[in-house]
ZADRENPA-508493 format. One record per residue (C-alpha): residue number from 1; residue in three letters; chain; x, z, y. Coordinates in steps of 0.25 Angstrom, whole numbers, always signed. Example, Ala and Ser with C-alpha at 12.3 -4.5 7.8 and 13.67 -1.06 7.14 Angstrom:
BEGIN
<node nr="1" rest="ALA" kette="A" X="+49" Z="+31" Y="-18"/>
<node nr="2" rest="SER" kette="A" X="+55" Z="+29" Y="-4"/>
// end
This chain:
BEGIN
<node nr="1" rest="MET" kette="A" X="-12" Z="-64" Y="+23"/>
<node nr="2" rest="ASP" kette="A" X="-12" Z="-61" Y="+36"/>
<node nr="3" rest="PRO" kette="A" X="-3" Z="-46" Y="+40"/>
<node nr="4" rest="LEU" kette="A" X="-12" Z="-34" Y="+40"/>
<node nr="5" rest="THR" kette="A" X="-17" Z="-30" Y="+53"/>
<node nr="6" rest="GLU" kette="A" X="-15" Z="-16" Y="+49"/>
<node nr="7" rest="VAL" kette="A" X="-6" Z="-6" Y="+38"/>
<node nr="8" rest="THR" kette="A" X="-15" Z="+4" Y="+31"/>
<node nr="9" rest="SER" kette="A" X="-10" Z="+19" Y="+31"/>
<node nr="10" rest="VAL" kette="A" X="-14" Z="+30" Y="+23"/>
<node nr="11" rest="LEU" kette="A" X="-23" Z="+34" Y="+36"/>
<node nr="12" rest="GLY" kette="A" X="-28" Z="+21" Y="+39"/>
<node nr="13" rest="PRO" kette="A" X="-25" Z="+7" Y="+43"/>
<node nr="14" rest="VAL" kette="A" X="-14" Z="+7" Y="+54"/>
<node nr="15" rest="ALA" kette="A" X="-9" Z="-4" Y="+66"/>
<node nr="16" rest="PRO" kette="A" X="+4" Z="-9" Y="+61"/>
<node nr="17" rest="GLU" kette="A" X="+11" Z="-8" Y="+73"/>
<node nr="18" rest="SER" kette="A" X="+9" Z="+8" Y="+73"/>
<node nr="19" rest="LEU" kette="A" X="+15" Z="+7" Y="+60"/>
<node nr="20" rest="GLY" kette="A" X="+29" Z="+11" Y="+68"/>
<node nr="21" rest="VAL" kette="A" X="+42" Z="+13" Y="+59"/>
<node nr="22" rest="THR" kette="A" X="+39" Z="+11" Y="+44"/>
<node nr="23" rest="MET" kette="A" X="+45" Z="+13" Y="+31"/>
<node nr="24" rest="PRO" kette="A" X="+39" Z="+4" Y="+22"/>
<node nr="25" rest="HIS" kette="A" X="+43" Z="+10" Y="+7"/>
<node nr="26" rest="GLU" kette="A" X="+41" Z="+24" Y="+6"/>
<node nr="27" rest="HIS" kette="A" X="+34" Z="+34" Y="-4"/>
<node nr="28" rest="THR" kette="A" X="+27" Z="+48" Y="-2"/>
<node nr="29" rest="PHE" kette="A" X="+24" Z="+54" Y="-15"/>
<node nr="30" rest="LEU" kette="A" X="+24" Z="+48" Y="-26"/>
<node nr="31" rest="ASP" kette="A" X="+31" Z="+50" Y="-42"/>
<node nr="32" rest="VAL" kette="A" X="+44" Z="+42" Y="-48"/>
<node nr="33" rest="MET" kette="A" X="+46" Z="+54" Y="-56"/>
<node nr="34" rest="ARG" kette="A" X="+47" Z="+45" Y="-68"/>
<node nr="35" rest="GLU" kette="A" X="+59" Z="+39" Y="-61"/>
<node nr="36" rest="TYR" kette="A" X="+64" Z="+50" Y="-54"/>
<node nr="37" rest="ARG" kette="A" X="+59" Z="+65" Y="-57"/>
<node nr="38" rest="GLY" kette="A" X="+56" Z="+75" Y="-49"/>
<node nr="39" rest="ASP" kette="A" X="+61" Z="+67" Y="-37"/>
<node nr="40" rest="GLY" kette="A" X="+50" Z="+56" Y="-38"/>
<node nr="41" rest="LEU" kette="A" X="+40" Z="+67" Y="-36"/>
<node nr="42" rest="VAL" kette="A" X="+37" Z="+65" Y="-21"/>
<node nr="43" rest="HIS" kette="A" X="+24" Z="+75" Y="-18"/>
<node nr="44" rest="ASP" kette="A" X="+29" Z="+84" Y="-10"/>
<node nr="45" rest="ALA" kette="A" X="+20" Z="+81" Y="+3"/>
<node nr="46" rest="ALA" kette="A" X="+27" Z="+91" Y="+13"/>
<node nr="47" rest="LEU" kette="A" X="+40" Z="+82" Y="+9"/>
<node nr="48" rest="VAL" kette="A" X="+36" Z="+69" Y="+11"/>
<node nr="49" rest="ALA" kette="A" X="+28" Z="+74" Y="+24"/>
<node nr="50" rest="ALA" kette="A" X="+40" Z="+80" Y="+30"/>
<node nr="51" rest="ASP" kette="A" X="+48" Z="+66" Y="+28"/>
<node nr="52" rest="LEU" kette="A" X="+37" Z="+57" Y="+35"/>
<node nr="53" rest="ARG" kette="A" X="+37" Z="+69" Y="+47"/>
<node nr="54" rest="GLU" kette="A" X="+52" Z="+65" Y="+46"/>
<node nr="55" rest="TYR" kette="A" X="+51" Z="+52" Y="+47"/>
<node nr="56" rest="ALA" kette="A" X="+41" Z="+53" Y="+57"/>
<node nr="57" rest="SER" kette="A" X="+49" Z="+60" Y="+67"/>
<node nr="58" rest="LEU" kette="A" X="+60" Z="+50" Y="+66"/>
<node nr="59" rest="GLY" kette="A" X="+49" Z="+37" Y="+71"/>
<node nr="60" rest="GLY" kette="A" X="+44" Z="+33" Y="+56"/>
<node nr="61" rest="ARG" kette="A" X="+28" Z="+30" Y="+58"/>
<node nr="62" rest="THR" kette="A" X="+25" Z="+26" Y="+44"/>
<node nr="63" rest="ILE" kette="A" X="+28" Z="+25" Y="+30"/>
<node nr="64" rest="VAL" kette="A" X="+24" Z="+15" Y="+19"/>
<node nr="65" rest="ASP" kette="A" X="+23" Z="+23" Y="+7"/>
<node nr="66" rest="VAL" kette="A" X="+23" Z="+13" Y="-6"/>
<node nr="67" rest="THR" kette="A" X="+20" Z="+24" Y="-15"/>
<node nr="68" rest="SER" kette="A" X="+12" Z="+14" Y="-26"/>
<node nr="69" rest="ARG" kette="A" X="+5" Z="+17" Y="-39"/>
<node nr="70" rest="GLY" kette="A" X="+13" Z="+22" Y="-48"/>
<node nr="71" rest="LEU" kette="A" X="+21" Z="+32" Y="-40"/>
<node nr="72" rest="ARG" kette="A" X="+8" Z="+44" Y="-40"/>
<node nr="73" rest="ALA" kette="A" X="+6" Z="+41" Y="-25"/>
<node nr="74" rest="GLN" kette="A" X="-1" Z="+51" Y="-16"/>
<node nr="75" rest="PRO" kette="A" X="-9" Z="+41" Y="-7"/>
<node nr="76" rest="ALA" kette="A" X="-17" Z="+52" Y="-5"/>
<node nr="77" rest="LEU" kette="A" X="-8" Z="+62" Y="+1"/>
<node nr="78" rest="LEU" kette="A" X="-5" Z="+52" Y="+12"/>
<node nr="79" rest="PRO" kette="A" X="-14" Z="+51" Y="+22"/>
<node nr="80" rest="ALA" kette="A" X="-12" Z="+67" Y="+25"/>
<node nr="81" rest="LEU" kette="A" X="+5" Z="+62" Y="+24"/>
<node nr="82" rest="ALA" kette="A" X="+2" Z="+53" Y="+35"/>
<node nr="83" rest="ARG" kette="A" X="-6" Z="+62" Y="+43"/>
<node nr="84" rest="ASP" kette="A" X="+3" Z="+74" Y="+43"/>
<node nr="85" rest="THR" kette="A" X="+16" Z="+67" Y="+47"/>
<node nr="86" rest="GLY" kette="A" X="+10" Z="+56" Y="+54"/>
<node nr="87" rest="VAL" kette="A" X="+16" Z="+45" Y="+46"/>
<node nr="88" rest="THR" kette="A" X="+10" Z="+33" Y="+43"/>
<node nr="89" rest="ILE" kette="A" X="+10" Z="+30" Y="+27"/>
<node nr="90" rest="ILE" kette="A" X="+7" Z="+16" Y="+20"/>
<node nr="91" rest="ALA" kette="A" X="+2" Z="+20" Y="+8"/>
<node nr="92" rest="GLY" kette="A" X="+6" Z="+9" Y="-5"/>
<node nr="93" rest="THR" kette="A" X="+0" Z="+4" Y="-18"/>
<node nr="94" rest="GLY" kette="A" X="+2" Z="-4" Y="-28"/>
<node nr="95" rest="PHE" kette="A" X="+10" Z="-2" Y="-42"/>
<node nr="96" rest="TYR" kette="A" X="+24" Z="+4" Y="-41"/>
<node nr="97" rest="ARG" kette="A" X="+33" Z="-1" Y="-55"/>
<node nr="98" rest="HIS" kette="A" X="+37" Z="+1" Y="-67"/>
<node nr="99" rest="PRO" kette="A" X="+39" Z="+11" Y="-72"/>
<node nr="100" rest="PHE" kette="A" X="+27" Z="+18" Y="-64"/>
<node nr="101" rest="LEU" kette="A" X="+15" Z="+7" Y="-67"/>
<node nr="102" rest="ASP" kette="A" X="+7" Z="+10" Y="-77"/>
<node nr="103" rest="GLU" kette="A" X="+6" Z="-1" Y="-86"/>
<node nr="104" rest="ALA" kette="A" X="-5" Z="+2" Y="-95"/>
<node nr="105" rest="TRP" kette="A" X="-14" Z="+3" Y="-83"/>
<node nr="106" rest="PHE" kette="A" X="-9" Z="-11" Y="-78"/>
<node nr="107" rest="ASP" kette="A" X="-11" Z="-17" Y="-91"/>
<node nr="108" rest="ARG" kette="A" X="-24" Z="-14" Y="-89"/>
<node nr="109" rest="HIS" kette="A" X="-27" Z="-19" Y="-77"/>
<node nr="110" rest="SER" kette="A" X="-25" Z="-35" Y="-72"/>
<node nr="111" rest="THR" kette="A" X="-16" Z="-36" Y="-61"/>
<node nr="112" rest="ASP" kette="A" X="-30" Z="-39" Y="-51"/>
<node nr="113" rest="GLU" kette="A" X="-34" Z="-25" Y="-54"/>
<node nr="114" rest="VAL" kette="A" X="-21" Z="-19" Y="-53"/>
<node nr="115" rest="ALA" kette="A" X="-22" Z="-26" Y="-38"/>
<node nr="116" rest="ASP" kette="A" X="-36" Z="-22" Y="-37"/>
<node nr="117" rest="VAL" kette="A" X="-31" Z="-5" Y="-39"/>
<node nr="118" rest="ILE" kette="A" X="-19" Z="-8" Y="-27"/>
<node nr="119" rest="ILE" kette="A" X="-31" Z="-18" Y="-19"/>
<node nr="120" rest="ARG" kette="A" X="-39" Z="-5" Y="-20"/>
<node nr="121" rest="ASP" kette="A" X="-29" Z="+3" Y="-16"/>
<node nr="122" rest="ILE" kette="A" X="-28" Z="-4" Y="-2"/>
<node nr="123" rest="ARG" kette="A" X="-42" Z="-4" Y="+1"/>
<node nr="124" rest="ASP" kette="A" X="-48" Z="+6" Y="-4"/>
<node nr="125" rest="GLY" kette="A" X="-37" Z="+16" Y="-5"/>
<node nr="126" rest="ILE" kette="A" X="-27" Z="+20" Y="-16"/>
<node nr="127" rest="ASP" kette="A" X="-34" Z="+28" Y="-28"/>
<node nr="128" rest="ASP" kette="A" X="-46" Z="+36" Y="-20"/>
<node nr="129" rest="THR" kette="A" X="-37" Z="+41" Y="-11"/>
<node nr="130" rest="GLY" kette="A" X="-42" Z="+31" Y="+2"/>
<node nr="131" rest="VAL" kette="A" X="-30" Z="+28" Y="+5"/>
<node nr="132" rest="ARG" kette="A" X="-27" Z="+15" Y="+6"/>
<node nr="133" rest="ALA" kette="A" X="-14" Z="+5" Y="+3"/>
<node nr="134" rest="GLY" kette="A" X="-5" Z="+0" Y="+14"/>
<node nr="135" rest="ILE" kette="A" X="+4" Z="-9" Y="+5"/>
<node nr="136" rest="ILE" kette="A" X="+5" Z="-14" Y="-8"/>
<node nr="137" rest="GLY" kette="A" X="+17" Z="-7" Y="-16"/>
<node nr="138" rest="GLU" kette="A" X="+27" Z="-3" Y="-18"/>
<node nr="139" rest="VAL" kette="A" X="+25" Z="-11" Y="-32"/>
<node nr="140" rest="GLY" kette="A" X="+37" Z="-16" Y="-40"/>
<node nr="141" rest="CYS" kette="A" X="+46" Z="-15" Y="-50"/>
<node nr="142" rest="ASP" kette="A" X="+63" Z="-13" Y="-53"/>
<node nr="143" rest="ARG" kette="A" X="+73" Z="-24" Y="-61"/>
<node nr="144" rest="HIS" kette="A" X="+61" Z="-33" Y="-65"/>
<node nr="145" rest="LEU" kette="A" X="+45" Z="-35" Y="-63"/>
<node nr="146" rest="THR" kette="A" X="+39" Z="-30" Y="-75"/>
<node nr="147" rest="PRO" kette="A" X="+24" Z="-37" Y="-80"/>
<node nr="148" rest="VAL" kette="A" X="+18" Z="-24" Y="-74"/>
<node nr="149" rest="GLU" kette="A" X="+24" Z="-25" Y="-63"/>
<node nr="150" rest="GLU" kette="A" X="+22" Z="-38" Y="-59"/>
<node nr="151" rest="ARG" kette="A" X="+7" Z="-36" Y="-61"/>
<node nr="152" rest="SER" kette="A" X="+8" Z="-24" Y="-50"/>
<node nr="153" rest="PHE" kette="A" X="+15" Z="-35" Y="-41"/>
<node nr="154" rest="ARG" kette="A" X="+4" Z="-44" Y="-43"/>
<node nr="155" rest="ALA" kette="A" X="-7" Z="-33" Y="-41"/>
<node nr="156" rest="ALA" kette="A" X="+1" Z="-30" Y="-28"/>
<node nr="157" rest="ALA" kette="A" X="+1" Z="-44" Y="-23"/>
<node nr="158" rest="ARG" kette="A" X="-14" Z="-45" Y="-27"/>
<node nr="159" rest="ALA" kette="A" X="-16" Z="-33" Y="-19"/>
<node nr="160" rest="HIS" kette="A" X="-9" Z="-38" Y="-8"/>
<node nr="161" rest="HIS" kette="A" X="-20" Z="-50" Y="-6"/>
<node nr="162" rest="ALA" kette="A" X="-29" Z="-44" Y="-6"/>
<node nr="163" rest="THR" kette="A" X="-25" Z="-34" Y="+6"/>
<node nr="164" rest="GLY" kette="A" X="-13" Z="-39" Y="+14"/>
<node nr="165" rest="LEU" kette="A" X="-4" Z="-27" Y="+11"/>
<node nr="166" rest="THR" kette="A" X="+11" Z="-31" Y="+9"/>
<node nr="167" rest="ILE" kette="A" X="+17" Z="-27" Y="-6"/>
<node nr="168" rest="THR" kette="A" X="+29" Z="-17" Y="-5"/>
<node nr="169" rest="THR" kette="A" X="+39" Z="-18" Y="-18"/>
<node nr="170" rest="HIS" kette="A" X="+48" Z="-9" Y="-26"/>
<node nr="171" rest="ALA" kette="A" X="+60" Z="-19" Y="-28"/>
<node nr="172" rest="GLY" kette="A" X="+72" Z="-8" Y="-31"/>
<node nr="173" rest="ARG" kette="A" X="+88" Z="-12" Y="-36"/>
<node nr="174" rest="TRP" kette="A" X="+84" Z="-23" Y="-43"/>
<node nr="175" rest="PRO" kette="A" X="+81" Z="-35" Y="-33"/>
<node nr="176" rest="VAL" kette="A" X="+65" Z="-37" Y="-38"/>
<node nr="177" rest="GLY" kette="A" X="+60" Z="-40" Y="-25"/>
<node nr="178" rest="LEU" kette="A" X="+61" Z="-53" Y="-27"/>
<node nr="179" rest="PRO" kette="A" X="+54" Z="-56" Y="-39"/>
<node nr="180" rest="GLN" kette="A" X="+43" Z="-47" Y="-32"/>
<node nr="181" rest="LEU" kette="A" X="+42" Z="-53" Y="-23"/>
<node nr="182" rest="ARG" kette="A" X="+38" Z="-67" Y="-31"/>
<node nr="183" rest="LEU" kette="A" X="+31" Z="-61" Y="-40"/>
<node nr="184" rest="LEU" kette="A" X="+22" Z="-57" Y="-26"/>
<node nr="185" rest="ARG" kette="A" X="+23" Z="-69" Y="-20"/>
<node nr="186" rest="SER" kette="A" X="+17" Z="-76" Y="-34"/>
<node nr="187" rest="GLU" kette="A" X="+5" Z="-69" Y="-31"/>
<node nr="188" rest="GLY" kette="A" X="+5" Z="-77" Y="-17"/>
<node nr="189" rest="VAL" kette="A" X="+9" Z="-62" Y="-8"/>
<node nr="190" rest="GLU" kette="A" X="+17" Z="-67" Y="+3"/>
<node nr="191" rest="PRO" kette="A" X="+33" Z="-63" Y="+8"/>
<node nr="192" rest="HIS" kette="A" X="+32" Z="-54" Y="+18"/>
<node nr="193" rest="ARG" kette="A" X="+19" Z="-46" Y="+12"/>
<node nr="194" rest="VAL" kette="A" X="+31" Z="-43" Y="+0"/>
<node nr="195" rest="ILE" kette="A" X="+41" Z="-30" Y="+4"/>
<node nr="196" rest="ILE" kette="A" X="+51" Z="-29" Y="-7"/>
<node nr="197" rest="GLY" kette="A" X="+58" Z="-15" Y="-7"/>
<node nr="198" rest="HIS" kette="A" X="+68" Z="-7" Y="-11"/>
<node nr="199" rest="CYS" kette="A" X="+79" Z="-18" Y="-7"/>
<node nr="200" rest="ASP" kette="A" X="+88" Z="-10" Y="-3"/>
<node nr="201" rest="MET" kette="A" X="+90" Z="-7" Y="-17"/>
<node nr="202" rest="VAL" kette="A" X="+93" Z="-20" Y="-19"/>
<node nr="203" rest="LEU" kette="A" X="+110" Z="-25" Y="-16"/>
<node nr="204" rest="ASP" kette="A" X="+107" Z="-37" Y="-13"/>
<node nr="205" rest="GLN" kette="A" X="+106" Z="-42" Y="+1"/>
<node nr="206" rest="GLY" kette="A" X="+101" Z="-57" Y="-6"/>
<node nr="207" rest="TYR" kette="A" X="+91" Z="-50" Y="-11"/>
<node nr="208" rest="HIS" kette="A" X="+85" Z="-43" Y="+1"/>
<node nr="209" rest="ARG" kette="A" X="+88" Z="-56" Y="+9"/>
<node nr="210" rest="ALA" kette="A" X="+82" Z="-65" Y="-1"/>
<node nr="211" rest="ILE" kette="A" X="+67" Z="-56" Y="-1"/>
<node nr="212" rest="ALA" kette="A" X="+67" Z="-58" Y="+16"/>
<node nr="213" rest="GLU" kette="A" X="+69" Z="-73" Y="+13"/>
<node nr="214" rest="ALA" kette="A" X="+56" Z="-73" Y="+6"/>
<node nr="215" rest="GLY" kette="A" X="+50" Z="-65" Y="+15"/>
<node nr="216" rest="ALA" kette="A" X="+46" Z="-51" Y="+9"/>
<node nr="217" rest="TRP" kette="A" X="+54" Z="-39" Y="+14"/>
<node nr="218" rest="VAL" kette="A" X="+65" Z="-32" Y="+11"/>
<node nr="219" rest="GLN" kette="A" X="+64" Z="-19" Y="+10"/>
<node nr="220" rest="LEU" kette="A" X="+76" Z="-9" Y="+10"/>
<node nr="221" rest="ASP" kette="A" X="+68" Z="+3" Y="+8"/>
<node nr="222" rest="THR" kette="A" X="+78" Z="+14" Y="-1"/>
<node nr="223" rest="ILE" kette="A" X="+86" Z="+18" Y="+13"/>
<node nr="224" rest="GLN" kette="A" X="+87" Z="+32" Y="+12"/>
<node nr="225" rest="ALA" kette="A" X="+100" Z="+42" Y="+13"/>
<node nr="226" rest="ALA" kette="A" X="+112" Z="+36" Y="+4"/>
<node nr="227" rest="PRO" kette="A" X="+128" Z="+33" Y="+5"/>
<node nr="228" rest="ASP" kette="A" X="+131" Z="+23" Y="+16"/>
<node nr="229" rest="HIS" kette="A" X="+134" Z="+15" Y="+6"/>
<node nr="230" rest="VAL" kette="A" X="+118" Z="+13" Y="+1"/>
<node nr="231" rest="LEU" kette="A" X="+116" Z="+13" Y="+16"/>
<node nr="232" rest="ASP" kette="A" X="+126" Z="+3" Y="+22"/>
<node nr="233" rest="ARG" kette="A" X="+122" Z="-6" Y="+11"/>
<node nr="234" rest="THR" kette="A" X="+106" Z="-6" Y="+17"/>
<node nr="235" rest="VAL" kette="A" X="+111" Z="-6" Y="+30"/>
<node nr="236" rest="ALA" kette="A" X="+118" Z="-19" Y="+26"/>
<node nr="237" rest="ALA" kette="A" X="+107" Z="-26" Y="+20"/>
<node nr="238" rest="ILE" kette="A" X="+96" Z="-21" Y="+30"/>
<node nr="239" rest="ARG" kette="A" X="+107" Z="-30" Y="+42"/>
<node nr="240" rest="ALA" kette="A" X="+109" Z="-41" Y="+32"/>
<node nr="241" rest="LEU" kette="A" X="+92" Z="-45" Y="+34"/>
<node nr="242" rest="VAL" kette="A" X="+92" Z="-42" Y="+47"/>
<node nr="243" rest="ASP" kette="A" X="+103" Z="-52" Y="+47"/>
<node nr="244" rest="ALA" kette="A" X="+97" Z="-61" Y="+41"/>
<node nr="245" rest="GLY" kette="A" X="+87" Z="-61" Y="+48"/>
<node nr="246" rest="PHE" kette="A" X="+76" Z="-52" Y="+39"/>
<node nr="247" rest="GLU" kette="A" X="+75" Z="-41" Y="+48"/>
<node nr="248" rest="ASP" kette="A" X="+59" Z="-45" Y="+47"/>
<node nr="249" rest="ARG" kette="A" X="+58" Z="-43" Y="+31"/>
<node nr="250" rest="VAL" kette="A" X="+65" Z="-30" Y="+31"/>
<node nr="251" rest="LEU" kette="A" X="+59" Z="-16" Y="+30"/>
<node nr="252" rest="LEU" kette="A" X="+66" Z="-1" Y="+27"/>
<node nr="253" rest="SER" kette="A" X="+62" Z="+11" Y="+21"/>
<node nr="254" rest="GLN" kette="A" X="+66" Z="+25" Y="+11"/>
<node nr="255" rest="ASP" kette="A" X="+59" Z="+23" Y="+0"/>
<node nr="256" rest="ILE" kette="A" X="+57" Z="+38" Y="+0"/>
<node nr="257" rest="CYS" kette="A" X="+51" Z="+42" Y="-14"/>
<node nr="258" rest="LEU" kette="A" X="+59" Z="+53" Y="-19"/>
<node nr="259" rest="VAL" kette="A" X="+57" Z="+66" Y="-17"/>
<node nr="260" rest="SER" kette="A" X="+75" Z="+67" Y="-15"/>
<node nr="261" rest="GLN" kette="A" X="+73" Z="+57" Y="-3"/>
<node nr="262" rest="PHE" kette="A" X="+63" Z="+66" Y="+7"/>
<node nr="263" rest="ARG" kette="A" X="+72" Z="+73" Y="+17"/>
<node nr="264" rest="ALA" kette="A" X="+69" Z="+88" Y="+14"/>
<node nr="265" rest="MET" kette="A" X="+73" Z="+84" Y="+1"/>
<node nr="266" rest="GLY" kette="A" X="+86" Z="+79" Y="+5"/>
<node nr="267" rest="GLY" kette="A" X="+82" Z="+63" Y="+5"/>
<node nr="268" rest="SER" kette="A" X="+83" Z="+55" Y="+19"/>
<node nr="269" rest="GLY" kette="A" X="+67" Z="+54" Y="+17"/>
<node nr="270" rest="TYR" kette="A" X="+57" Z="+42" Y="+24"/>
<node nr="271" rest="GLY" kette="A" X="+65" Z="+45" Y="+39"/>
<node nr="272" rest="TYR" kette="A" X="+80" Z="+41" Y="+35"/>
<node nr="273" rest="ILE" kette="A" X="+79" Z="+25" Y="+40"/>
<node nr="274" rest="LEU" kette="A" X="+75" Z="+31" Y="+53"/>
<node nr="275" rest="ARG" kette="A" X="+84" Z="+44" Y="+52"/>
<node nr="276" rest="GLU" kette="A" X="+96" Z="+37" Y="+47"/>
<node nr="277" rest="PHE" kette="A" X="+98" Z="+23" Y="+42"/>
<node nr="278" rest="ALA" kette="A" X="+92" Z="+17" Y="+56"/>
<node nr="279" rest="GLY" kette="A" X="+104" Z="+21" Y="+60"/>
<node nr="280" rest="ARG" kette="A" X="+112" Z="+12" Y="+49"/>
<node nr="281" rest="LEU" kette="A" X="+104" Z="+3" Y="+53"/>
<node nr="282" rest="ARG" kette="A" X="+108" Z="+3" Y="+69"/>
<node nr="283" rest="ARG" kette="A" X="+122" Z="+5" Y="+65"/>
<node nr="284" rest="ALA" kette="A" X="+119" Z="-8" Y="+58"/>
<node nr="285" rest="GLY" kette="A" X="+116" Z="-16" Y="+70"/>
<node nr="286" rest="ILE" kette="A" X="+102" Z="-15" Y="+66"/>
<node nr="287" rest="GLY" kette="A" X="+95" Z="-15" Y="+77"/>
<node nr="288" rest="GLU" kette="A" X="+84" Z="-8" Y="+83"/>
<node nr="289" rest="ALA" kette="A" X="+74" Z="-18" Y="+83"/>
<node nr="290" rest="THR" kette="A" X="+77" Z="-23" Y="+71"/>
<node nr="291" rest="LEU" kette="A" X="+75" Z="-9" Y="+66"/>
<node nr="292" rest="GLU" kette="A" X="+63" Z="-10" Y="+74"/>
<node nr="293" rest="ARG" kette="A" X="+59" Z="-21" Y="+63"/>
<node nr="294" rest="LEU" kette="A" X="+64" Z="-14" Y="+53"/>
<node nr="295" rest="LEU" kette="A" X="+57" Z="-1" Y="+53"/>
<node nr="296" rest="VAL" kette="A" X="+44" Z="-6" Y="+62"/>
<node nr="297" rest="THR" kette="A" X="+40" Z="-19" Y="+63"/>
<node nr="298" rest="ASN" kette="A" X="+44" Z="-24" Y="+48"/>
<node nr="299" rest="PRO" kette="A" X="+37" Z="-13" Y="+42"/>
<node nr="300" rest="ALA" kette="A" X="+24" Z="-15" Y="+47"/>
<node nr="301" rest="ARG" kette="A" X="+25" Z="-32" Y="+45"/>
<node nr="302" rest="ALA" kette="A" X="+29" Z="-29" Y="+31"/>
<node nr="303" rest="LEU" kette="A" X="+15" Z="-20" Y="+30"/>
<node nr="304" rest="THR" kette="A" X="+7" Z="-29" Y="+36"/>
<node nr="305" rest="GLY" kette="A" X="+12" Z="-44" Y="+34"/>
<node nr="306" rest="ALA" kette="A" X="+12" Z="-48" Y="+49"/>
// end
């Protein structure tokens, strides 16, 4: 499959070279209250906009909003948010994971029909908003792939073949990214079109390396203010991948998805990597050229398949 020559943002197509510093796994408006109660309902547009403006002031240009179906995304609000903040926003589609999947709905639809929903979101716009998705995901699972999650992944793969969009996954806490990748490959998806998410939640550098060796993207995307032990562990994981020659397979992001994670609420916000974490990487010997690759070049390549 040829690389994409443009990326679809919520305001329309953009050239890959204009994306600039990009956080490839973030959220704007969503509802994860079934797991996080009140902290999991992000619906304050002013709160989100203020955080995006700070991100832009630090040099951030783009975020990828991977709020997929099941998370109660608000795509209709995204064009105004992008215009108001000057940040390019790329919207996701697809179906999230258990327990956010409507299993009764899946039972009534074939895998190809599920794929058709994703394809419509990409070609025509999500629901009736006219806002077109620019990435498939996040689609995911936790410890194991359930039968419904397997169908969700197969539908994502078929939508990828129809549209050329990259697939980004939720693979938190357990090393399920490799089974996810095998499943997608069984549907003919090339590894370099797959982003395995939440790799920094799995404390196994061998797992990270296996994903990179397979040719997929290793995304360390829960980088937020934390005790030194946690941050040092993440720096070491990135350093290990760079030292092994895999700096062209690494993506970094923050996964802002709770009210408490926004700057105005005491969290570290969308700007944390630029404001603080990049300094830790520099002190660990990560040079400016490598930082440019991690924050600018790699996200553009991941989104387009270049």
